[in-house]
N, C-alpha and C positions, 0 to 999 in steps of 0.2 A: 353508660346507663341511659335510661329514657327519661322523659318528663315526669313519669309517675313512679319510677323505681330509682332510688338514689343510691350512690355509693357509700358504703359504710367502711370505715377504717378503724384502726386501733385508736386514732386520735379523736374520732367523733362518736364512737360506739356508746360510751357512757352517757353522753348527753342525749343522743338521738334515740337510743333504745332503752337503756336502763332507767332513764328519767322521763321517758315519754308519758304524756298524759293519756294517750289512746293506745290501744293494742298496736304492736309493731311486728310485722312478719319479716323475718330475716331469711334470705335465700343464700346459703353457703354454696358457692359454685366455683368453677374453674374453666378457663378457656379451652383446655384439652378434653373436656368431659362431654361426650355426645348426649347423654341423658340430660345434662344441664342445659345444653342448647335446645333440646326438645322442650324442656320445661319453661324456658325464657318467655315465649309468647303467652303462655298460660299465666305466668307471674304478672306480666304486664296487664293482661285482661283483668285479673283479680285486683290489681292496684287501681284500675279505673273503676271497676264495678263497686268495690268496697272502700273507695277513697274517703267516705264519710265515717266509716267504722274503724279503719286501720290505716297505718302507713306501711309502705313496703320498701325495704332496703336490701342491698345485695353486698355480700362479702366475698372477695376473691380469696378462696381458701388456701391458695398457694402463697399469696402475698402476705396474708394476715394469719399465719399459723398460730399465733398467740390466741386469737379468737376461736379458731377451730378447736384448739386444745382446751381452752377455758370452758367451752360448752360441750365438750365430749363428742365433737363431730368426727365420726369414723369413716363415713362414706359421703360421696357427693353424687347428686345434689342432696342437701339436707335443708329442710324448712323448719324453722323454729318460730312459733308465735310467742311473743313476750307480752305479758299484761302486768302492769304495775312493776315493771322491771324484772319479772320472774318468768322463766320459760313455763308455759302452760300446755303446749302441744308441740310435738316433734314428729316430722315425717321424713323418712329416708328413701331416696330413690325416686324415679319418675312415677308420677301418679296422674291419672286423668283429672281434669278440672273438677268434675262433680264430686270426686272423692276428697279432694283437697277442701272444697267448699263445705262439705258435710262435716269435716273435722274443725274448720275454722269458725263457722257461723255460730255455734253454740257459745262461743266466748265473747261475742259482741253484745254490748249493752244496748238495749232498745232505748232510743231517745224519746222522751215524752215531750212532744212539741207544745202541749198545753202549758207546761211549766215555764217555757221560754218566753211566752207572751206576757 
C-alpha cells in the first residue's frame, strides 16, 4: 500500500470502514488483475486529492474473499464508496479518473468553515 491508501483486512474492515466517520472508498483488487494495476495510480491520486473528504483503502480480493462475498463483489477491480457504514456507490471495472470523480463527489459533505471558528 501507499501512504494515502491503506490495507484493509477482515480484521480491520469493521472499524476502518463500517464505523468510519467520513466516507470510505474501498478498492477491491488483486495482484494478477491488469485493470486493477491500471487503476492503482488513479486511486492514489484520488486519495491525495480528496484526503479531506474521504479515506481510501484497498482489499486484496483473493486474500479476503469473505469481504468480496459480503459486499457482492463479482469482478475486479470494484470500487465501493461507504458512507456511515453503508455502500452508497459501486463501480466495477476500470474507469477514467473523471468518471470516478463524477460518481464520488456528490457524496461528499461540504464543510462549513464558518462553523468551525
